[in-house]
C-alpha angles and dihedrals in degrees: 000000000000092000092047091051092051091049090050090051092050092048094051094045092049090051091053099041094087092058095055118079099182126096111235094215089063092054098048100026096112093050091050091050089054090052094238131116118273105244123205126195111213116195121191132212125260112129117238090003084074088086083084088071089065092051089055093047089054089058092046089057093048092052092044097239113167113216116209099184136021122201120179143172124208109321086007088060090049096052092035093050091054092049093046089050090064102264115141124227091260092050092049089048091054091049092051091049092050096044117112096217093179090062090057088067096048109084098170114088119236118269093254089060094057128092113255095257092054090050091054093049094047090050092053098043112038093172089078098175096143096213109189114236127184140136087286092061133248118344127195131205120255093248145005087254132033099209097247095121092042089054090052091050093049092046091052091052099042095044132217104310124149120248116275121224089224134008088230086079091066117101085261119025109249142196129189121201122221136164126241102230094205099047100024088228127143114256119202108205110208107153146026123046111008091202093052092047091053092045092051089052089052098046105120107212114242091014101059121030113251118266119237113219123166091346095308128114105228132193137169113324090221089080091074106011120014093168107035101200089139092060093052091049092047091053091058105264112163095195130022132204107201126195113194120190103168118171112262116246117255122246127230094267090056094054092092101121142039088244092059092047090053089048090053094050091049090050090053092055094046092048091051090057092045091053090055090052092048089057087068093064121099136186093283092060130077128220119200119188111185115199110219099178115199095012104124123202094263098032094111090151085072096048090118088066090054091049089052091050091053092047091051096051092045093050090050088053096052093118092054093043090052088073089063095049116115107178092168092059101029098085092051092047090047092059089083088063096056112119113260120198107249110226119219110272116222121208106229098174136016118208116191121201099195110192094175140078092251122106118262090232092058092052094046091049091055091045090060093202126122134180109280095038121124117254099238126163094231096050094042092047092051093048095049092047092050090051093046090047090072081082098215094093125092093199138355114197138174139204130186117209129186120215126215090258091058098255119136125221123197112210116202119191118191116186119193116224107279094216097053169069093122119050136189121212131172146207131201123188130183130176126179131165093184089240123064105330120084115157131166140166135185115195138174135193132202117198122187104200138200096019088158131026089257095057107267114177143193111213126187129178134189124191127189130184135060088340117039131197144169118189137163130183142175119222119199123181118201104233112287095318094108090240120121144171127220133189126180143166130193152141129244135187114192122185124201117189112218121210134194127232087266091058093252123137116260095184136269134298106215123194115193115181144161115217142186130186139184124190141181113205145180122213096209089182138327086283103042134057131175121191136180114196147166122221137194127197130180112181151153127220116208112203134198121247103275093050092042089058091055092051096037090233138069092223133050119196120203145170128205134179137162149109129298133195119199133181124189128186111183130172100148112139091212135011095207101048108000118193099179141016142046133263119195120176121176130169143168125201127189116195143170112229131201125197141134089016087300132106135193145148128269139183128215120195123184134178128175127179125188123176134173136187129183133208095175121271089013122074128185121190135171135198130195128173138171124191126180134171113186123183113209101200110004125069098229130080111203097193110075127186129193145206128200134082136070113344088352098085095324115217095045123090115264114281092359094142116049137167146123097276122045137160128195141171135175145174119211127191122198133185117199108227102188128047121233113267135181105285139137086231115037108202114178118201121217140188117202153146139218142212114205139181131182148142143195113229104180134031134221090286092057091246126132112265117248100191133076094286090079088074123086109262124210125214140162143184146196120211152159115239129194123191096211123184088249099050142299118310122198134182110184149153121225133194126191124214097247137351121245083162128041095255118065098139125068144167113222136202113188129174129177098007124114121212 
């Protein structure tokens, strides 16, 4: 059996030797010179169970075991890369504790990091799936995630160090294992960007889009070698300490979904490869198999349990680990781990690899970095996020290389989405008060992006439901000046249900209109936009019986045209459930109106303020808006606004109070019930309440109201809110101050609408 095992070892090592381009005597030369065995630490893949690797490293430090080589796959590459970079177990522990793991699975930037146009699109179409659509049909991305957030997380933990020509120059020589997606071959990463090597080793196929390094598409190394003993042996290691954290197999009761069946099949394949690697171990090596029960692959919130499991198995193996201890050499070996003050790194040159149709100058402007700047994590993070926030890039990455003359070059690589340039997104909205109001809308948008090198777009939307719309517009930026032009045409049909004082339906007020608009605008910043436009509307209002009698006709045709000035300041981090920021939108429109063989001028003024502040888990937000349409000469105001419905004078039916002059204000308190966890779709749950006040000052004729609705009306609500990946969901109860109609209490179900 011993001879067969040796022959098997030789056969596997011979098979792998062609893939490794590093001489083993260079890796273990120092250990050989000290007349001690070259010891390799091999760390396997297993997601959050990788915390066990840290527990083992703690014990290695306590028993003064010098490690000459670290080889890791997936999470093993992540922990092993930190250790090989010179971070002690306590420093790695602090990094793991401070890491926001949930952010590593959130590729999309926050709303306050987007340009204004992207904010507006994301507000309107919460089902931001970005399905590619072209003449070739529908195209999908290569993964649920693109790895942008994971790169940010890794960079924050590894720090701002320049690229190393070879990973042998780290305090401990290091190798990360990845898989070539096209050839299914093992790839041993030994040079270049340490962060990118680790990320490639952690790229779960089908979940995270493959990483392209040196022309190869790379994914998680666990696909071909989840426990790379062979690599350590090939590099010349005399003795190997192996930490295996394979996923446990599922039992019969857990086989309740196609996802679990797929998980089980994957585990079979990984275990088969691991068993082959274990055959390479001999009596001089040590295998540690921590058992982190209940710690799932993505359960990083339970990583402390995995650390404890690794610590326990390593402490139980103290007698075996004693044979690896080298106290006489440990202090010398440890010198490489001593903290070294990191001098400020200056960026001497910026090289942009622009794999998109956008102009280099546009990308560099958003990056906000110039030669001579200091390479700081905060500034680099902000620049990359601003560039990625354009939302037409699949991945934006960076590398810092140092030349022999001491100059530093920052390499930026921007890859346009491979399934573009046209994208489909959707919106679904539902409102129901379980009484008289039932409203819904399904809408879709198609955006053809990057039509010019400055980011011109063609944007078309279609909405179906109670309200219907069809609209298309062209957006044309003028170079990188921030100035732009916009032209659009469309058709809308808006329906407003009218109710009597008894809460009974009195029919519908329907407004059908064709519209066109042209605008000149200035994107002052990502948070501020100023536009000057001219609009045309030709429409027809269809009225229910009692209004038709007053006008002598069931329909009222009208035309309206005129200029509008609008200013928006917007720093909200989310439109659905904002926790920070302010949004102020104010506009004034002057128009000439034609109806009933009459014409006259009118003015519409509108101001809306939203603000939010968080003291986690508490959130306080406020909303105030004022809308007024005043006709100078004619008796009719075409623009009508309404109050009533959830968080808009809760307790009353939706749109119960309507008129041409309304005022409203509210305060909303939310408490976040659940804490963020590792998930591809983070969906916080809230409980909250509101205090609201509003009034309608003028009716459809533009006259001051003379009934009770001129008074300020109080209302409030309590609710559950869920920030789902598909839009905000509310279930609430509202109560109005007093009842001038029979219904001043209501239960609401609302989906897809932001308040």
